PDB file of the backbone (N, CA, C, O) and the ligand in Angstrom, with CONECT records:
HET     ZN  A 101       1
ATOM      1  N   UNK A   1      50.506  63.620  36.380  1.00  0.00           N
ATOM      2  CA  UNK A   1      49.622  64.418  37.210  1.00  0.00           C
ATOM      3  C   UNK A   1      49.213  65.681  36.458  1.00  0.00           C
ATOM      4  O   UNK A   1      50.063  66.475  36.055  1.00  0.00           O
ATOM      5  N   UNK A   2      47.928  65.859  36.275  1.00  0.00           N
ATOM      6  CA  UNK A   2      47.519  67.084  35.601  1.00  0.00           C
ATOM      7  C   UNK A   2      46.400  67.789  36.360  1.00  0.00           C
ATOM      8  O   UNK A   2      45.512  67.183  36.961  1.00  0.00           O
ATOM      9  N   UNK A   3      46.504  69.063  36.291  1.00  0.00           N
ATOM     10  CA  UNK A   3      45.479  69.880  36.918  1.00  0.00           C
ATOM     11  C   UNK A   3      44.853  70.744  35.839  1.00  0.00           C
ATOM     12  O   UNK A   3      45.517  71.160  34.890  1.00  0.00           O
ATOM     13  N   UNK A   4      43.616  70.997  35.994  1.00  0.00           N
ATOM     14  CA  UNK A   4      42.931  71.827  35.028  1.00  0.00           C
ATOM     15  C   UNK A   4      42.927  73.283  35.499  1.00  0.00           C
ATOM     16  O   UNK A   4      42.172  73.652  36.398  1.00  0.00           O
ATOM     17  N   UNK A   5      43.771  74.094  34.887  1.00  0.00           N
ATOM     18  CA  UNK A   5      43.878  75.472  35.393  1.00  0.00           C
ATOM     19  C   UNK A   5      42.610  76.284  35.186  1.00  0.00           C
ATOM     20  O   UNK A   5      42.362  77.255  35.901  1.00  0.00           O
ATOM     21  N   UNK A   6      41.812  75.887  34.213  1.00  0.00           N
ATOM     22  CA  UNK A   6      40.592  76.657  33.940  1.00  0.00           C
ATOM     23  C   UNK A   6      39.609  76.603  35.085  1.00  0.00           C
ATOM     24  O   UNK A   6      38.779  77.494  35.266  1.00  0.00           O
ATOM     25  N   UNK A   7      39.722  75.535  35.852  1.00  0.00           N
ATOM     26  CA  UNK A   7      38.850  75.374  36.997  1.00  0.00           C
ATOM     27  C   UNK A   7      39.052  76.507  38.014  1.00  0.00           C
ATOM     28  O   UNK A   7      38.155  76.834  38.791  1.00  0.00           O
ATOM     29  N   UNK A   8      40.231  77.081  37.984  1.00  0.00           N
ATOM     30  CA  UNK A   8      40.558  78.071  39.004  1.00  0.00           C
ATOM     31  C   UNK A   8      40.344  79.505  38.537  1.00  0.00           C
ATOM     32  O   UNK A   8      40.635  80.465  39.250  1.00  0.00           O
ATOM     33  N   UNK A   9      39.833  79.617  37.335  1.00  0.00           N
ATOM     34  CA  UNK A   9      39.482  80.959  36.886  1.00  0.00           C
ATOM     35  C   UNK A   9      38.196  81.404  37.567  1.00  0.00           C
ATOM     36  O   UNK A   9      37.223  80.654  37.649  1.00  0.00           O
ATOM     37  N   UNK A  10      38.213  82.595  38.035  1.00  0.00           N
ATOM     38  CA  UNK A  10      37.015  83.123  38.675  1.00  0.00           C
ATOM     39  C   UNK A  10      36.668  84.465  38.060  1.00  0.00           C
ATOM     40  O   UNK A  10      37.534  85.242  37.656  1.00  0.00           O
ATOM     41  N   UNK A  11      35.408  84.698  38.006  1.00  0.00           N
ATOM     42  CA  UNK A  11      34.984  86.058  37.736  1.00  0.00           C
ATOM     43  C   UNK A  11      34.777  86.742  39.073  1.00  0.00           C
ATOM     44  O   UNK A  11      33.901  86.371  39.854  1.00  0.00           O
ATOM     45  N   UNK A  12      35.575  87.717  39.313  1.00  0.00           N
ATOM     46  CA  UNK A  12      35.430  88.465  40.546  1.00  0.00           C
ATOM     47  C   UNK A  12      34.709  89.751  40.214  1.00  0.00           C
ATOM     48  O   UNK A  12      35.213  90.585  39.462  1.00  0.00           O
ATOM     49  N   UNK A  13      33.540  89.903  40.774  1.00  0.00           N
ATOM     50  CA  UNK A  13      32.831  91.129  40.449  1.00  0.00           C
ATOM     51  C   UNK A  13      33.253  92.234  41.398  1.00  0.00           C
ATOM     52  O   UNK A  13      33.333  92.055  42.613  1.00  0.00           O
ATOM     53  N   UNK A  14      33.512  93.355  40.808  1.00  0.00           N
ATOM     54  CA  UNK A  14      33.919  94.512  41.593  1.00  0.00           C
ATOM     55  C   UNK A  14      32.661  95.251  42.029  1.00  0.00           C
ATOM     56  O   UNK A  14      31.768  95.535  41.232  1.00  0.00           O
ATOM     57  N   UNK A  15      32.627  95.543  43.294  1.00  0.00           N
ATOM     58  CA  UNK A  15      31.434  96.174  43.839  1.00  0.00           C
ATOM     59  C   UNK A  15      31.678  97.637  44.170  1.00  0.00           C
ATOM     60  O   UNK A  15      32.779  98.034  44.553  1.00  0.00           O
ATOM     61  N   UNK A  16      30.649  98.408  44.018  1.00  0.00           N
ATOM     62  CA  UNK A  16      30.713  99.810  44.409  1.00  0.00           C
ATOM     63  C   UNK A  16      30.965  99.891  45.913  1.00  0.00           C
ATOM     64  O   UNK A  16      30.223  99.290  46.690  1.00  0.00           O
ATOM     65  N   UNK A  17      31.995 100.620  46.338  1.00  0.00           N
ATOM     66  CA  UNK A  17      32.310 100.702  47.775  1.00  0.00           C
ATOM     67  C   UNK A  17      31.268 101.487  48.554  1.00  0.00           C
ATOM     68  O   UNK A  17      31.205 101.400  49.781  1.00  0.00           O
ATOM     69  N   UNK A  18      30.457 102.249  47.846  1.00  0.00           N
ATOM     70  CA  UNK A  18      29.451 103.064  48.530  1.00  0.00           C
ATOM     71  C   UNK A  18      28.156 102.279  48.739  1.00  0.00           C
ATOM     72  O   UNK A  18      27.637 102.208  49.853  1.00  0.00           O
ATOM     73  N   UNK A  19      27.643 101.693  47.662  1.00  0.00           N
ATOM     74  CA  UNK A  19      26.324 101.068  47.777  1.00  0.00           C
ATOM     75  C   UNK A  19      26.332  99.564  47.504  1.00  0.00           C
ATOM     76  O   UNK A  19      25.308  98.906  47.687  1.00  0.00           O
ATOM     77  N   UNK A  20      27.469  99.006  47.069  1.00  0.00           N
ATOM     78  CA  UNK A  20      27.544  97.564  46.865  1.00  0.00           C
ATOM     79  C   UNK A  20      26.993  97.082  45.536  1.00  0.00           C
ATOM     80  O   UNK A  20      26.925  95.880  45.279  1.00  0.00           O
ATOM     81  N   UNK A  21      26.604  98.014  44.704  1.00  0.00           N
ATOM     82  CA  UNK A  21      26.110  97.658  43.375  1.00  0.00           C
ATOM     83  C   UNK A  21      27.252  97.077  42.532  1.00  0.00           C
ATOM     84  O   UNK A  21      28.393  97.525  42.643  1.00  0.00           O
ATOM     85  N   UNK A  22      26.951  96.090  41.699  1.00  0.00           N
ATOM     86  CA  UNK A  22      28.019  95.484  40.912  1.00  0.00           C
ATOM     87  C   UNK A  22      28.015  95.959  39.458  1.00  0.00           C
ATOM     88  O   UNK A  22      28.831  95.514  38.651  1.00  0.00           O
ATOM     89  N   UNK A  23      27.105  96.850  39.137  1.00  0.00           N
ATOM     90  CA  UNK A  23      27.072  97.340  37.763  1.00  0.00           C
ATOM     91  C   UNK A  23      27.739  98.695  37.645  1.00  0.00           C
ATOM     92  O   UNK A  23      27.334  99.679  38.262  1.00  0.00           O
ATOM     93  N   UNK A  24      28.774  98.702  36.829  1.00  0.00           N
ATOM     94  CA  UNK A  24      29.510  99.939  36.617  1.00  0.00           C
ATOM     95  C   UNK A  24      29.489 100.245  35.127  1.00  0.00           C
ATOM     96  O   UNK A  24      29.530  99.338  34.296  1.00  0.00           O
ATOM     97  N   UNK A  25      29.427 101.489  34.809  1.00  0.00           N
ATOM     98  CA  UNK A  25      29.570 101.830  33.399  1.00  0.00           C
ATOM     99  C   UNK A  25      30.798 102.693  33.203  1.00  0.00           C
ATOM    100  O   UNK A  25      31.165 103.496  34.060  1.00  0.00           O
ATOM    101  N   UNK A  26      31.422 102.506  32.058  1.00  0.00           N
ATOM    102  CA  UNK A  26      32.623 103.252  31.750  1.00  0.00           C
ATOM    103  C   UNK A  26      32.246 104.670  31.380  1.00  0.00           C
ATOM    104  O   UNK A  26      31.358 104.890  30.557  1.00  0.00           O
ATOM    105  N   UNK A  27      32.918 105.630  31.986  1.00  0.00           N
ATOM    106  CA  UNK A  27      32.658 107.023  31.646  1.00  0.00           C
ATOM    107  C   UNK A  27      33.471 107.365  30.404  1.00  0.00           C
ATOM    108  O   UNK A  27      34.694 107.226  30.386  1.00  0.00           O
ATOM    109  N   UNK A  28      32.779 107.808  29.381  1.00  0.00           N
ATOM    110  CA  UNK A  28      33.451 108.079  28.109  1.00  0.00           C
ATOM    111  C   UNK A  28      34.556 109.116  28.235  1.00  0.00           C
ATOM    112  O   UNK A  28      34.456 110.085  28.988  1.00  0.00           O
ATOM    113  N   UNK A  29      35.609 108.876  27.470  1.00  0.00           N
ATOM    114  CA  UNK A  29      36.763 109.772  27.429  1.00  0.00           C
ATOM    115  C   UNK A  29      37.386 110.009  28.802  1.00  0.00           C
ATOM    116  O   UNK A  29      37.911 111.087  29.078  1.00  0.00           O
ATOM    117  N   UNK A  30      37.324 109.017  29.636  1.00  0.00           N
ATOM    118  CA  UNK A  30      37.995 109.129  30.927  1.00  0.00           C
ATOM    119  C   UNK A  30      38.452 107.742  31.373  1.00  0.00           C
ATOM    120  O   UNK A  30      38.130 106.729  30.751  1.00  0.00           O
ATOM    121  N   UNK A  31      39.200 107.727  32.452  1.00  0.00           N
ATOM    122  CA  UNK A  31      39.689 106.468  32.999  1.00  0.00           C
ATOM    123  C   UNK A  31      38.818 106.009  34.160  1.00  0.00           C
ATOM    124  O   UNK A  31      39.228 105.169  34.960  1.00  0.00           O
ATOM    125  N   UNK A  32      37.652 106.550  34.242  1.00  0.00           N
ATOM    126  CA  UNK A  32      36.823 106.233  35.406  1.00  0.00           C
ATOM    127  C   UNK A  32      35.590 105.425  35.022  1.00  0.00           C
ATOM    128  O   UNK A  32      35.131 105.428  33.880  1.00  0.00           O
ATOM    129  N   UNK A  33      35.084 104.742  36.023  1.00  0.00           N
ATOM    130  CA  UNK A  33      33.802 104.058  35.882  1.00  0.00           C
ATOM    131  C   UNK A  33      32.814 104.704  36.848  1.00  0.00           C
ATOM    132  O   UNK A  33      33.185 105.281  37.870  1.00  0.00           O
ATOM    133  N   UNK A  34      31.561 104.583  36.487  1.00  0.00           N
ATOM    134  CA  UNK A  34      30.521 105.217  37.273  1.00  0.00           C
ATOM    135  C   UNK A  34      29.533 104.163  37.733  1.00  0.00           C
ATOM    136  O   UNK A  34      29.079 103.335  36.943  1.00  0.00           O
ATOM    137  N   UNK A  35      29.209 104.197  38.996  1.00  0.00           N
ATOM    138  CA  UNK A  35      28.207 103.277  39.531  1.00  0.00           C
ATOM    139  C   UNK A  35      26.846 103.628  38.945  1.00  0.00           C
ATOM    140  O   UNK A  35      26.424 104.783  38.990  1.00  0.00           O
ATOM    141  N   UNK A  36      26.161 102.629  38.396  1.00  0.00           N
ATOM    142  CA  UNK A  36      24.864 102.904  37.774  1.00  0.00           C
ATOM    143  C   UNK A  36      23.785 103.178  38.817  1.00  0.00           C
ATOM    144  O   UNK A  36      22.697 103.652  38.491  1.00  0.00           O
ATOM    145  N   UNK A  37      24.098 102.877  40.065  1.00  0.00           N
ATOM    146  CA  UNK A  37      23.099 103.060  41.106  1.00  0.00           C
ATOM    147  C   UNK A  37      23.252 104.396  41.821  1.00  0.00           C
ATOM    148  O   UNK A  37      22.361 105.244  41.762  1.00  0.00           O
ATOM    149  N   UNK A  38      24.389 104.584  42.501  1.00  0.00           N
ATOM    150  CA  UNK A  38      24.543 105.817  43.287  1.00  0.00           C
ATOM    151  C   UNK A  38      25.285 106.909  42.529  1.00  0.00           C
ATOM    152  O   UNK A  38      25.291 108.067  42.947  1.00  0.00           O
ATOM    153  N   UNK A  39      25.912 106.541  41.414  1.00  0.00           N
ATOM    154  CA  UNK A  39      26.514 107.556  40.565  1.00  0.00           C
ATOM    155  C   UNK A  39      27.929 107.975  40.919  1.00  0.00           C
ATOM    156  O   UNK A  39      28.473 108.890  40.302  1.00  0.00           O
ATOM    157  N   UNK A  40      28.537 107.319  41.906  1.00  0.00           N
ATOM    158  CA  UNK A  40      29.909 107.670  42.269  1.00  0.00           C
ATOM    159  C   UNK A  40      30.847 107.294  41.119  1.00  0.00           C
ATOM    160  O   UNK A  40      30.660 106.278  40.450  1.00  0.00           O
ATOM    161  N   UNK A  41      31.852 108.131  40.906  1.00  0.00           N
ATOM    162  CA  UNK A  41      32.836 107.857  39.864  1.00  0.00           C
ATOM    163  C   UNK A  41      34.166 107.473  40.484  1.00  0.00           C
ATOM    164  O   UNK A  41      34.668 108.156  41.377  1.00  0.00           O
ATOM    165  N   UNK A  42      34.730 106.382  40.009  1.00  0.00           N
ATOM    166  CA  UNK A  42      36.005 105.889  40.519  1.00  0.00           C
ATOM    167  C   UNK A  42      36.902 105.512  39.351  1.00  0.00           C
ATOM    168  O   UNK A  42      36.421 105.097  38.297  1.00  0.00           O
ATOM    169  N   UNK A  43      38.211 105.657  39.545  1.00  0.00           N
ATOM    170  CA  UNK A  43      39.118 105.108  38.531  1.00  0.00           C
ATOM    171  C   UNK A  43      39.176 103.601  38.728  1.00  0.00           C
ATOM    172  O   UNK A  43      38.785 103.082  39.774  1.00  0.00           O
ATOM    173  N   UNK A  44      39.667 102.909  37.711  1.00  0.00           N
ATOM    174  CA  UNK A  44      39.766 101.456  37.848  1.00  0.00           C
ATOM    175  C   UNK A  44      40.679 101.076  39.010  1.00  0.00           C
ATOM    176  O   UNK A  44      40.406 100.126  39.745  1.00  0.00           O
ATOM    177  N   UNK A  45      41.762 101.829  39.164  1.00  0.00           N
ATOM    178  CA  UNK A  45      42.680 101.557  40.275  1.00  0.00           C
ATOM    179  C   UNK A  45      41.995 101.688  41.626  1.00  0.00           C
ATOM    180  O   UNK A  45      42.178 100.859  42.517  1.00  0.00           O
ATOM    181  N   UNK A  46      41.203 102.743  41.760  1.00  0.00           N
ATOM    182  CA  UNK A  46      40.476 102.939  43.018  1.00  0.00           C
ATOM    183  C   UNK A  46      39.493 101.798  43.255  1.00  0.00           C
ATOM    184  O   UNK A  46      39.354 101.293  44.368  1.00  0.00           O
ATOM    185  N   UNK A  47      38.834 101.418  42.207  1.00  0.00           N
ATOM    186  CA  UNK A  47      37.849 100.345  42.306  1.00  0.00           C
ATOM    187  C   UNK A  47      38.511  99.038  42.742  1.00  0.00           C
ATOM    188  O   UNK A  47      37.995  98.318  43.597  1.00  0.00           O
ATOM    189  N   UNK A  48      39.657  98.750  42.141  1.00  0.00           N
ATOM    190  CA  UNK A  48      40.383  97.527  42.490  1.00  0.00           C
ATOM    191  C   UNK A  48      40.878  97.589  43.932  1.00  0.00           C
ATOM    192  O   UNK A  48      40.820  96.602  44.665  1.00  0.00           O
ATOM    193  N   UNK A  49      41.368  98.769  44.327  1.00  0.00           N
ATOM    194  CA  UNK A  49      41.857  98.950  45.693  1.00  0.00           C
ATOM    195  C   UNK A  49      40.727  98.763  46.706  1.00  0.00           C
ATOM    196  O   UNK A  49      40.891  98.098  47.729  1.00  0.00           O
ATOM    197  N   UNK A  50      39.598  99.355  46.401  1.00  0.00           N
ATOM    198  CA  UNK A  50      38.447  99.246  47.297  1.00  0.00           C
ATOM    199  C   UNK A  50      37.968  97.798  47.426  1.00  0.00           C
ATOM    200  O   UNK A  50      37.407  97.393  48.445  1.00  0.00           O
ATOM    201  N   UNK A  51      38.208  97.037  46.363  1.00  0.00           N
ATOM    202  CA  UNK A  51      37.757  95.652  46.353  1.00  0.00           C
ATOM    203  C   UNK A  51      38.871  94.674  46.741  1.00  0.00           C
ATOM    204  O   UNK A  51      38.718  93.460  46.606  1.00  0.00           O
ATOM    205  N   UNK A  52      39.973  95.210  47.216  1.00  0.00           N
ATOM    206  CA  UNK A  52      41.150  94.384  47.517  1.00  0.00           C
ATOM    207  C   UNK A  52      40.854  93.189  48.403  1.00  0.00           C
ATOM    208  O   UNK A  52      41.327  92.081  48.149  1.00  0.00           O
ATOM    209  N   UNK A  53      40.075  93.420  49.436  1.00  0.00           N
ATOM    210  CA  UNK A  53      39.787  92.342  50.372  1.00  0.00           C
ATOM    211  C   UNK A  53      38.957  91.248  49.716  1.00  0.00           C
ATOM    212  O   UNK A  53      39.173  90.058  49.941  1.00  0.00           O
ATOM    213  N   UNK A  54      38.026  91.673  48.917  1.00  0.00           N
ATOM    214  CA  UNK A  54      37.196  90.755  48.158  1.00  0.00           C
ATOM    215  C   UNK A  54      38.047  89.853  47.264  1.00  0.00           C
ATOM    216  O   UNK A  54      37.840  88.642  47.202  1.00  0.00           O
ATOM    217  N   UNK A  55      39.002  90.467  46.576  1.00  0.00           N
ATOM    218  CA  UNK A  55      39.876  89.717  45.679  1.00  0.00           C
ATOM    219  C   UNK A  55      40.768  88.770  46.473  1.00  0.00           C
ATOM    220  O   UNK A  55      40.953  87.618  46.079  1.00  0.00           O
ATOM    221  N   UNK A  56      41.323  89.243  47.590  1.00  0.00           N
ATOM    222  CA  UNK A  56      42.170  88.398  48.425  1.00  0.00           C
ATOM    223  C   UNK A  56      41.448  87.151  48.910  1.00  0.00           C
ATOM    224  O   UNK A  56      42.029  86.065  48.933  1.00  0.00           O
ATOM    225  N   UNK A  57      40.193  87.298  49.295  1.00  0.00           N
ATOM    226  CA  UNK A  57      39.486  86.144  49.826  1.00  0.00           C
ATOM    227  C   UNK A  57      39.233  85.115  48.730  1.00  0.00           C
ATOM    228  O   UNK A  57      39.185  83.915  48.998  1.00  0.00           O
ATOM    229  N   UNK A  58      39.070  85.588  47.494  1.00  0.00           N
ATOM    230  CA  UNK A  58      38.944  84.654  46.383  1.00  0.00           C
ATOM    231  C   UNK A  58      40.233  83.875  46.179  1.00  0.00           C
ATOM    232  O   UNK A  58      40.215  82.674  45.911  1.00  0.00           O
ATOM    233  N   UNK A  59      41.346  84.574  46.311  1.00  0.00           N
ATOM    234  CA  UNK A  59      42.636  83.917  46.119  1.00  0.00           C
ATOM    235  C   UNK A  59      42.837  82.828  47.171  1.00  0.00           C
ATOM    236  O   UNK A  59      43.318  81.740  46.854  1.00  0.00           O
ATOM    237  N   UNK A  60      42.476  83.113  48.401  1.00  0.00           N
ATOM    238  CA  UNK A  60      42.586  82.107  49.455  1.00  0.00           C
ATOM    239  C   UNK A  60      41.758  80.880  49.134  1.00  0.00           C
ATOM    240  O   UNK A  60      42.197  79.745  49.315  1.00  0.00           O
ATOM    241  N   UNK A  61      40.560  81.132  48.657  1.00  0.00           N
ATOM    242  CA  UNK A  61      39.652  80.042  48.341  1.00  0.00           C
ATOM    243  C   UNK A  61      40.230  79.158  47.230  1.00  0.00           C
ATOM    244  O   UNK A  61      40.155  77.931  47.290  1.00  0.00           O
ATOM    245  N   UNK A  62      40.800  79.804  46.228  1.00  0.00           N
ATOM    246  CA  UNK A  62      41.381  79.068  45.116  1.00  0.00           C
ATOM    247  C   UNK A  62      42.579  78.246  45.599  1.00  0.00           C
ATOM    248  O   UNK A  62      42.749  77.088  45.216  1.00  0.00           O
ATOM    249  N   UNK A  63      43.397  78.860  46.438  1.00  0.00           N
ATOM    250  CA  UNK A  63      44.564  78.153  46.978  1.00  0.00           C
ATOM    251  C   UNK A  63      44.143  76.903  47.719  1.00  0.00           C
ATOM    252  O   UNK A  63      44.745  75.840  47.572  1.00  0.00           O
ATOM    253  N   UNK A  64      43.102  77.048  48.514  1.00  0.00           N
ATOM    254  CA  UNK A  64      42.633  75.927  49.311  1.00  0.00           C
ATOM    255  C   UNK A  64      42.143  74.793  48.410  1.00  0.00           C
ATOM    256  O   UNK A  64      42.467  73.625  48.625  1.00  0.00           O
ATOM    257  N   UNK A  65      41.365  75.157  47.411  1.00  0.00           N
ATOM    258  CA  UNK A  65      40.864  74.163  46.464  1.00  0.00           C
ATOM    259  C   UNK A  65      42.002  73.456  45.748  1.00  0.00           C
ATOM    260  O   UNK A  65      41.990  72.239  45.567  1.00  0.00           O
ATOM    261  N   UNK A  66      42.974  74.241  45.351  1.00  0.00           N
ATOM    262  CA  UNK A  66      44.108  73.712  44.627  1.00  0.00           C
ATOM    263  C   UNK A  66      44.878  72.724  45.487  1.00  0.00           C
ATOM    264  O   UNK A  66      45.260  71.654  45.012  1.00  0.00           O
ATOM    265  N   UNK A  67      45.109  73.068  46.735  1.00  0.00           N
ATOM    266  CA  UNK A  67      45.904  72.177  47.567  1.00  0.00           C
ATOM    267  C   UNK A  67      45.128  70.905  47.900  1.00  0.00           C
ATOM    268  O   UNK A  67      45.729  69.843  48.065  1.00  0.00           O
ATOM    269  N   UNK A  68      43.810  70.997  48.000  1.00  0.00           N
ATOM    270  CA  UNK A  68      42.995  69.795  48.210  1.00  0.00           C
ATOM    271  C   UNK A  68      43.122  68.844  47.028  1.00  0.00           C
ATOM    272  O   UNK A  68      43.274  67.635  47.201  1.00  0.00           O
ATOM    273  N   UNK A  69      43.057  69.406  45.824  1.00  0.00           N
ATOM    274  CA  UNK A  69      43.161  68.596  44.619  1.00  0.00           C
ATOM    275  C   UNK A  69      44.529  67.942  44.499  1.00  0.00           C
ATOM    276  O   UNK A  69      44.643  66.778  44.116  1.00  0.00           O
ATOM    277  N   UNK A  70      45.556  68.697  44.829  1.00  0.00           N
ATOM    278  CA  UNK A  70      46.904  68.153  44.760  1.00  0.00           C
ATOM    279  C   UNK A  70      47.045  66.998  45.744  1.00  0.00           C
ATOM    280  O   UNK A  70      47.613  65.955  45.422  1.00  0.00           O
ATOM    281  N   UNK A  71      46.526  67.200  46.929  1.00  0.00           N
ATOM    282  CA  UNK A  71      46.551  66.173  47.964  1.00  0.00           C
ATOM    283  C   UNK A  71      45.868  64.899  47.481  1.00  0.00           C
ATOM    284  O   UNK A  71      46.381  63.797  47.676  1.00  0.00           O
ATOM    285  N   UNK A  72      44.716  65.059  46.856  1.00  0.00           N
ATOM    286  CA  UNK A  72      43.948  63.926  46.364  1.00  0.00           C
ATOM    287  C   UNK A  72      44.720  63.154  45.298  1.00  0.00           C
ATOM    288  O   UNK A  72      44.769  61.924  45.295  1.00  0.00           O
ATOM    289  N   UNK A  73      45.320  63.926  44.396  1.00  0.00           N
ATOM    290  CA  UNK A  73      46.064  63.271  43.323  1.00  0.00           C
ATOM    291  C   UNK A  73      47.297  62.564  43.869  1.00  0.00           C
ATOM    292  O   UNK A  73      47.658  61.489  43.389  1.00  0.00           O
ATOM    293  N   UNK A  74      47.931  63.144  44.846  1.00  0.00           N
ATOM    294  CA  UNK A  74      49.087  62.499  45.460  1.00  0.00           C
ATOM    295  C   UNK A  74      48.675  61.190  46.122  1.00  0.00           C
ATOM    296  O   UNK A  74      49.371  60.180  46.013  1.00  0.00           O
ATOM    297  N   UNK A  75      47.542  61.220  46.806  1.00  0.00           N
ATOM    298  CA  UNK A  75      47.038  60.003  47.438  1.00  0.00           C
ATOM    299  C   UNK A  75      46.811  58.899  46.420  1.00  0.00           C
ATOM    300  O   UNK A  75      47.149  57.740  46.660  1.00  0.00           O
ATOM    301  N   UNK A  76      46.236  59.267  45.280  1.00  0.00           N
ATOM    302  CA  UNK A  76      45.993  58.282  44.228  1.00  0.00           C
ATOM    303  C   UNK A  76      47.303  57.711  43.688  1.00  0.00           C
ATOM    304  O   UNK A  76      47.442  56.506  43.475  1.00  0.00           O
ATOM    305  N   UNK A  77      48.245  58.605  43.477  1.00  0.00           N
ATOM    306  CA  UNK A  77      49.539  58.163  42.970  1.00  0.00           C
ATOM    307  C   UNK A  77      50.199  57.204  43.950  1.00  0.00           C
ATOM    308  O   UNK A  77      50.757  56.185  43.543  1.00  0.00           O
ATOM    309  N   UNK A  78      50.140  57.522  45.231  1.00  0.00           N
ATOM    310  CA  UNK A  78      50.773  56.670  46.227  1.00  0.00           C
ATOM    311  C   UNK A  78      50.054  55.342  46.360  1.00  0.00           C
ATOM    312  O   UNK A  78      50.696  54.302  46.500  1.00  0.00           O
ATOM    313  N   UNK A  79      48.718  55.362  46.318  1.00  0.00           N
ATOM    314  CA  UNK A  79      48.020  54.095  46.490  1.00  0.00           C
ATOM    315  C   UNK A  79      48.257  53.177  45.298  1.00  0.00           C
ATOM    316  O   UNK A  79      48.290  51.956  45.451  1.00  0.00           O
ATOM    317  N   UNK A  80      48.422  53.753  44.116  1.00  0.00           N
ATOM    318  CA  UNK A  80      48.765  52.941  42.947  1.00  0.00           C
ATOM    319  C   UNK A  80      50.178  52.393  43.050  1.00  0.00           C
ATOM    320  O   UNK A  80      50.436  51.233  42.729  1.00  0.00           O
ATOM    321  N   UNK A  81      51.075  53.235  43.499  1.00  0.00           N
ATOM    322  CA  UNK A  81      52.478  52.835  43.588  1.00  0.00           C
ATOM    323  C   UNK A  81      52.660  51.688  44.556  1.00  0.00           C
ATOM    324  O   UNK A  81      53.514  50.826  44.349  1.00  0.00           O
ATOM    325  N   UNK A  82      51.858  51.670  45.618  1.00  0.00           N
ATOM    326  CA  UNK A  82      52.044  50.649  46.637  1.00  0.00           C
ATOM    327  C   UNK A  82      51.192  49.409  46.384  1.00  0.00           C
ATOM    328  O   UNK A  82      51.379  48.374  47.025  1.00  0.00           O
ATOM    329  N   UNK A  83      50.273  49.522  45.459  1.00  0.00           N
ATOM    330  CA  UNK A  83      49.467  48.357  45.109  1.00  0.00           C
ATOM    331  C   UNK A  83      50.364  47.287  44.498  1.00  0.00           C
ATOM    332  O   UNK A  83      51.225  47.596  43.674  1.00  0.00           O
ATOM    333  N   UNK A  84      50.175  46.079  44.880  1.00  0.00           N
ATOM    334  CA  UNK A  84      51.004  45.020  44.315  1.00  0.00           C
ATOM    335  C   UNK A  84      52.260  44.764  45.119  1.00  0.00           C
ATOM    336  O   UNK A  84      52.946  43.760  44.923  1.00  0.00           O
ATOM    337  N   UNK A  85      52.547  45.661  46.008  1.00  0.00           N
ATOM    338  CA  UNK A  85      53.700  45.422  46.854  1.00  0.00           C
ATOM    339  C   UNK A  85      53.229  44.752  48.138  1.00  0.00           C
ATOM    340  O   UNK A  85      52.355  45.272  48.831  1.00  0.00           O
ATOM    341  N   UNK A  86      53.805  43.610  48.450  1.00  0.00           N
ATOM    342  CA  UNK A  86      53.355  42.897  49.637  1.00  0.00           C
ATOM    343  C   UNK A  86      54.125  43.334  50.879  1.00  0.00           C
ATOM    344  O   UNK A  86      53.759  43.008  52.008  1.00  0.00           O
ATOM    345  N   UNK A  87      55.154  44.049  50.649  1.00  0.00           N
ATOM    346  CA  UNK A  87      56.007  44.410  51.779  1.00  0.00           C
ATOM    347  C   UNK A  87      55.602  45.708  52.455  1.00  0.00           C
ATOM    348  O   UNK A  87      55.937  45.956  53.613  1.00  0.00           O
ATOM    349  N   UNK A  88      54.885  46.519  51.720  1.00  0.00           N
ATOM    350  CA  UNK A  88      54.537  47.818  52.298  1.00  0.00           C
ATOM    351  C   UNK A  88      53.048  47.889  52.573  1.00  0.00           C
ATOM    352  O   UNK A  88      52.231  47.623  51.691  1.00  0.00           O
ATOM    353  N   UNK A  89      52.717  48.229  53.729  1.00  0.00           N
ATOM    354  CA  UNK A  89      51.314  48.428  54.099  1.00  0.00           C
ATOM    355  C   UNK A  89      51.129  49.851  54.580  1.00  0.00           C
ATOM    356  O   UNK A  89      51.941  50.399  55.325  1.00  0.00           O
ATOM    357  N   UNK A  90      50.035  50.423  54.128  1.00  0.00           N
ATOM    358  CA  UNK A  90      49.725  51.763  54.627  1.00  0.00           C
ATOM    359  C   UNK A  90      48.510  51.688  55.515  1.00  0.00           C
ATOM    360  O   UNK A  90      47.475  51.149  55.124  1.00  0.00           O
ATOM    361  N   UNK A  91      48.629  52.207  56.665  1.00  0.00           N
ATOM    362  CA  UNK A  91      47.489  52.212  57.584  1.00  0.00           C
ATOM    363  C   UNK A  91      46.690  53.494  57.429  1.00  0.00           C
ATOM    364  O   UNK A  91      45.688  53.684  58.120  1.00  0.00           O
TER     365      UNK A  91
HETATM  366 ZN    ZN A 101      27.183 102.813  44.058  1.00  0.00          ZN2+
END
């Protein structure tokens, strides 16, 4: 049974909490990024915190996809295992 972990990589874009813009530029010689639209400056930690819900919902989505795939592969494994056996029937 193999799963392709690359399938579950996502690019999660961090959005400006003020205006929703997704383009941020790094402010030189600082730990902050600046929204190219409204100009608000945030540290990376603040940006990640503000986007926490966004990131969480991606994780849920990935989990769901992953469990669907696992389920599918298990079904295939079981149907192969029972093929050829006359004594076991699956309804
Ligand atoms: Zn902004």
